C-alpha positions as CSV (number, residue, x, y, z in Angstrom):
1,X,-38.7,13.8,21.3
2,X,-41.8,13.0,19.2
3,X,-41.4,11.7,15.7
4,X,-44.0,11.7,13.0
5,X,-45.1,8.4,11.5
6,X,-43.2,9.1,8.3
7,X,-40.0,10.0,10.2
8,X,-40.2,6.7,12.2
9,X,-40.6,4.7,9.0
10,X,-37.6,6.4,7.4
11,X,-35.5,6.0,10.5
12,X,-36.5,2.3,10.8
13,X,-35.6,1.7,7.1
14,X,-32.2,3.4,7.5
15,X,-31.5,1.4,10.6
16,X,-32.4,-1.8,8.9
17,X,-30.3,-1.0,5.9
18,X,-27.3,-0.2,8.1
19,X,-27.7,-3.4,10.1
20,X,-28.1,-5.4,6.9
21,X,-24.9,-3.8,5.5
22,X,-23.0,-5.0,8.6
23,X,-24.5,-8.4,9.3
24,X,-25.5,-9.9,5.9
25,X,-21.8,-10.4,4.9
26,X,-21.2,-12.2,8.2
27,X,-24.3,-14.4,7.6
28,X,-22.9,-15.2,4.1
29,X,-19.6,-16.3,5.6
30,X,-21.5,-18.7,8.0
31,X,-23.6,-20.1,5.1
32,X,-20.5,-20.6,2.9
33,X,-18.8,-22.6,5.7
34,X,-21.6,-25.1,5.2
35,X,-21.9,-24.8,1.4
36,X,-21.3,-28.2,-0.2
37,X,-20.0,-26.5,-3.4
38,X,-16.4,-25.5,-3.0
39,X,-16.9,-22.7,-5.5
40,X,-19.6,-21.3,-3.3
41,X,-22.4,-21.5,-5.9
42,X,-25.4,-19.5,-4.8
43,X,-27.9,-20.4,-3.7
44,X,-26.3,-23.5,-2.0
45,X,-27.6,-26.7,-3.5
46,X,-26.7,-28.7,-0.4
47,X,-25.2,-28.2,3.1
48,X,-22.3,-30.1,4.6
49,X,-20.1,-30.1,7.7
50,X,-17.1,-31.5,5.8
51,X,-15.4,-28.2,5.7
52,X,-15.6,-27.9,9.5
53,X,-14.0,-31.4,9.8
54,X,-11.3,-30.4,7.4
55,X,-10.6,-27.2,9.3
56,X,-10.4,-29.1,12.6
57,X,-7.8,-31.5,11.1
58,X,-5.7,-28.6,9.6
59,X,-2.4,-28.5,11.5
60,X,-1.7,-25.0,10.2
61,X,-5.1,-23.7,11.4
62,X,-4.7,-25.3,14.8
63,X,-1.3,-23.9,15.3
64,X,-2.5,-20.4,14.3
65,X,-5.4,-20.7,16.6
66,X,-3.2,-21.6,19.5
67,X,-0.8,-18.7,18.7
68,X,-3.7,-16.3,18.7
69,X,-5.0,-17.6,22.0
70,X,-1.5,-17.2,23.6
71,X,-1.0,-13.8,22.1
72,X,-4.5,-12.6,23.3
73,X,-4.0,-14.0,26.8
74,X,-0.5,-12.5,27.1
75,X,-1.6,-9.0,25.8
76,X,-4.7,-9.1,28.1
77,X,-2.6,-9.9,31.1
78,X,-0.2,-7.0,30.4
79,X,-3.1,-4.7,29.7
80,X,-4.8,-5.5,33.0
81,X,-1.7,-4.7,35.0
82,X,-0.5,-1.6,33.2
83,X,-4.0,-0.2,32.4
84,X,-5.2,-0.6,36.0
85,X,-2.1,1.0,37.5
86,X,-2.3,3.9,35.0
87,X,-6.0,4.4,35.8
88,X,-5.3,4.5,39.5
89,X,-2.4,6.9,39.1
90,X,-4.3,9.3,36.9
91,X,-7.5,9.1,39.0
92,X,-6.2,9.1,42.5
93,X,-3.2,11.5,42.2
94,X,-2.7,15.0,41.0
95,X,0.7,15.7,39.4
96,X,2.2,17.8,36.6
97,X,1.5,16.4,33.2
98,X,-1.5,14.3,34.4
99,X,-3.6,15.2,31.4
100,X,-0.7,14.6,29.0
101,X,-0.2,11.1,30.5
102,X,-3.9,10.3,29.9
103,X,-3.7,11.5,26.3
104,X,-0.5,9.4,25.6
105,X,-2.1,6.3,27.1
106,X,-5.2,6.7,24.9
107,X,-3.4,7.7,21.7
108,X,-2.4,4.2,20.4
109,X,-6.0,3.2,19.9
110,X,-6.6,6.3,17.8
111,X,-3.5,6.0,15.6
112,X,-3.9,4.1,12.3
113,X,-2.9,0.5,12.8
114,X,-0.3,0.7,10.0
115,X,1.4,3.6,11.8
116,X,1.6,1.7,15.0
117,X,2.9,-1.4,13.2
118,X,5.7,0.5,11.5
119,X,6.7,2.3,14.7
120,X,6.8,-1.0,16.6
121,X,8.7,-2.8,13.9
122,X,11.3,0.0,13.9
123,X,11.5,0.0,17.7
124,X,11.9,-3.8,17.9
125,X,14.7,-3.8,15.3
126,X,16.5,-1.0,17.1
127,X,16.1,-2.2,20.7
128,X,15.5,-6.0,20.7
129,X,17.6,-7.1,17.7
130,X,21.0,-6.1,19.3
131,X,19.9,-8.1,22.4
132,X,19.4,-11.2,20.2
133,X,15.6,-11.1,20.5
134,X,13.9,-11.6,17.1
135,X,10.4,-11.2,15.9
136,X,7.9,-13.8,17.3
137,X,5.2,-14.4,19.8
138,X,6.9,-12.0,22.3
139,X,6.8,-9.1,19.9
140,X,3.3,-9.9,18.9
141,X,2.2,-9.8,22.6
142,X,4.0,-6.5,23.2
143,X,2.5,-5.0,20.1
144,X,-1.0,-6.0,21.0
145,X,-0.6,-4.8,24.5
146,X,0.1,-1.3,23.3
147,X,-3.6,-0.8,22.3
148,X,-5.2,-3.3,24.7
149,X,-3.9,-1.2,27.6
150,X,-6.2,1.6,26.4
151,X,-9.3,-0.6,26.7
152,X,-8.5,-1.6,30.3
153,X,-7.5,2.0,31.2
154,X,-10.8,3.4,30.0
155,X,-12.9,0.8,31.7
156,X,-11.1,1.1,35.1
157,X,-10.9,4.9,35.0
158,X,-14.6,5.2,34.2
159,X,-15.4,2.9,37.1
160,X,-13.1,4.7,39.5
161,X,-14.9,8.0,38.8
162,X,-18.2,6.3,39.9
163,X,-16.7,5.0,43.2
164,X,-17.4,7.5,46.0
165,X,-14.1,8.5,47.8
166,X,-16.0,8.2,51.0
167,X,-16.0,4.4,50.8
168,X,-12.2,4.3,51.1
169,X,-12.3,7.0,53.8
170,X,-14.8,5.0,55.8
171,X,-12.7,1.9,55.5
172,X,-9.6,3.8,56.8
173,X,-11.7,5.2,59.7
174,X,-12.7,1.7,60.6
175,X,-9.0,0.7,60.9
176,X,-8.4,-1.0,57.6
177,X,-5.0,-0.8,56.1
178,X,-4.5,0.4,52.5
179,X,-4.1,-3.2,51.2
180,X,-7.2,-4.3,53.1
181,X,-9.2,-1.4,51.6
182,X,-8.0,-2.3,48.1
183,X,-8.9,-6.0,48.6
184,X,-12.3,-5.7,50.4
185,X,-13.6,-2.3,49.1
186,X,-12.0,-1.1,45.9
187,X,-11.3,-4.4,44.1
188,X,-14.9,-5.8,44.4
189,X,-16.2,-2.5,43.0
190,X,-13.7,-2.7,40.1
191,X,-14.1,-6.4,39.4
192,X,-16.8,-6.0,36.7
193,X,-14.8,-3.2,34.9
194,X,-11.7,-5.3,35.0
195,X,-13.5,-8.3,33.6
196,X,-15.2,-6.3,30.9
197,X,-11.9,-4.6,30.0
198,X,-10.1,-8.0,29.8
199,X,-12.8,-9.5,27.5
200,X,-12.7,-6.5,25.1
201,X,-8.9,-6.5,25.1
202,X,-8.8,-10.2,24.3
203,X,-11.3,-9.8,21.5
204,X,-9.3,-6.9,20.1
205,X,-6.1,-8.8,20.2
206,X,-7.5,-12.0,18.9
207,X,-8.6,-10.6,15.5
208,X,-5.8,-8.0,15.0
209,X,-4.2,-8.1,11.6
210,X,-2.3,-4.9,10.7
211,X,-0.1,-4.6,13.8
212,X,0.5,-8.4,13.8
213,X,1.8,-8.2,10.3
214,X,4.6,-5.9,11.3
215,X,5.5,-7.6,14.6
216,X,5.1,-11.3,14.0
217,X,8.1,-12.1,11.8
218,X,8.3,-15.0,9.4
219,X,7.7,-17.9,11.7
220,X,4.7,-16.7,13.7
221,X,1.2,-17.0,12.3
222,X,-1.9,-15.9,14.3
223,X,-5.3,-17.1,13.0
224,X,-6.2,-13.9,11.2
225,X,-2.8,-13.8,9.5
226,X,-3.3,-17.5,8.5
227,X,-6.7,-16.7,7.1
228,X,-5.4,-13.7,5.1
229,X,-2.5,-15.8,3.6
230,X,-4.8,-18.6,2.6
231,X,-7.7,-16.5,1.3
232,X,-6.6,-16.6,-2.3
233,X,-5.9,-20.3,-2.4
234,X,-8.8,-22.0,-4.1
235,X,-8.5,-25.3,-2.2
236,X,-8.4,-23.5,1.2
237,X,-11.3,-21.2,0.5
238,X,-13.9,-23.4,2.3
239,X,-11.6,-23.8,5.3
240,X,-11.0,-20.1,5.4
241,X,-14.8,-19.5,5.7
242,X,-15.0,-22.0,8.5
243,X,-12.3,-20.3,10.4
244,X,-13.8,-16.9,9.7
245,X,-17.1,-18.2,11.1
246,X,-15.2,-19.4,14.2
247,X,-13.6,-16.0,14.5
248,X,-17.0,-14.3,14.4
249,X,-18.2,-16.6,17.2
250,X,-15.1,-16.1,19.3
251,X,-15.3,-12.4,18.9
252,X,-19.0,-12.0,19.6
253,X,-18.9,-13.9,22.9
254,X,-16.4,-11.7,24.8
255,X,-17.9,-8.5,23.4
256,X,-21.4,-9.4,24.4
257,X,-20.3,-10.4,27.9
258,X,-18.4,-7.2,28.3
259,X,-21.4,-5.2,27.1
260,X,-23.6,-6.9,29.6
261,X,-21.1,-6.4,32.4
262,X,-20.8,-2.7,31.5
263,X,-24.5,-2.2,31.4
264,X,-25.0,-4.0,34.7
265,X,-22.3,-1.9,36.3
266,X,-23.7,1.3,35.0
267,X,-27.1,0.3,36.4
268,X,-25.7,-0.4,39.8
269,X,-26.5,-4.1,39.8
270,X,-22.9,-5.2,40.4
């Protein structure tokens, strides 16, 4: 499609405005984490790393970070298993209700977070409370896994659609058993999709707030929840900006790696 010079300029300006709207607030958070003035006077009169040191020595922040890491890893592990199995079942087999199963698996990511949180809270109170299992890290992991499964399912299903069935048939013709075909043919082809799905699922779990609020209980604080609770405290504001900057960095890395893996896989380089 050929665009006139005026159309290209307008499109470029709109793109720049959209990117500025997204990324300038993130840049402001990074600058405030180094702002020597605790009231965030603008422009900054001096830069300091004291807030970073203070954040590293904050016991509450360290505990919240450790909780977020455990919750993210646990939810990602569950999502890898359930999402992969569901993708294999839907892609490789034909059964009644197959489309309905696909829809139900994808639905949690489309529902508003507050609806999912309320539903999980009610379910945990009804099912787990009589068993003596209260709200805590376990319920957070289960809650996060409900939407992380969708990420892995979509990645694996998309990759399975691009794998020629003739590869598995050729492996069977050469005498390979089903587990050998899975190990030496199917899994190597799926590995980039699994890794990309795991990275995206971890990133989604790591910065989740709404569902965590309804499933964590009183004694469990993930890093996003800790930031939200300390946001209005004036003495904690610089530390909050430091942790927000850390969240930005930790979220960008897995998303970028997953995007590179997905593009390499689509291009046939992996």
